[in-house]
C-alpha positions, 0 to 999 in steps of 0.5 A: 500500500506504500504507493497509495495516497495516505487517504486511499491507504486509510480506506483500504485499512478500513475495508480490511478491518470490516472484513476481519471483524465480521469474517465476511467474504469482503470488506469495503470502505468509501470516502465522500467528498466531505472526507468522511468514511464509511465502511461495511462488510458483505451482507448475506441474509436470506432476504438481503444480499449486498456486496461490501461495496454496495453496503458501504455506498448505501451507508454513505448515501443514507448519511447524506454523502454528496458524492464519493472521492474513492472506494476500496474493496478487500477480497480474496476473489481478485475482482470487483463485481460490476454491480459494486462498481456501478454503485460507486459510479452512480455517485461518482463516475470518476472515483477510483475503485481500489481492489486489495487482497486480504493482506491489504496489497493493492491488486488493481485500481479501476479508474473512473471516467471524468 
C-alpha cells in the first residue's frame, strides 16, 4: 500500500478491518467528498444480499454523502463485481475503485471516467 495516497491507504485499512471483524467474504470502505468514511462488510441474509461495496455506498448515501472521492474493496476473489462498481459510479463516475487482497496489497485500481 506504500504507493497509495495516505487517504486511499486509510480506506483500504478500513475495508480490511470490516472484513476481519465480521469474517465476511469482503470488506469495503468509501470516502465522500466531505472526507468522511464509511465502511461495511458483505451482507448475506436470506432476504438481503449486498456486496461490501454496495453496503458501504448505501451507508454513505443514507448519511447524506454528496458524492464519493474513492472506494476500496478487500477480497480474496481478485475482482470487483460490476454491480459494486456501478454503485460507486452512480455517485461518482470518476472515483477510483481500489481492489486489495486480504493482506491489504493493492491488486488493481479501476479508474473512473471524468
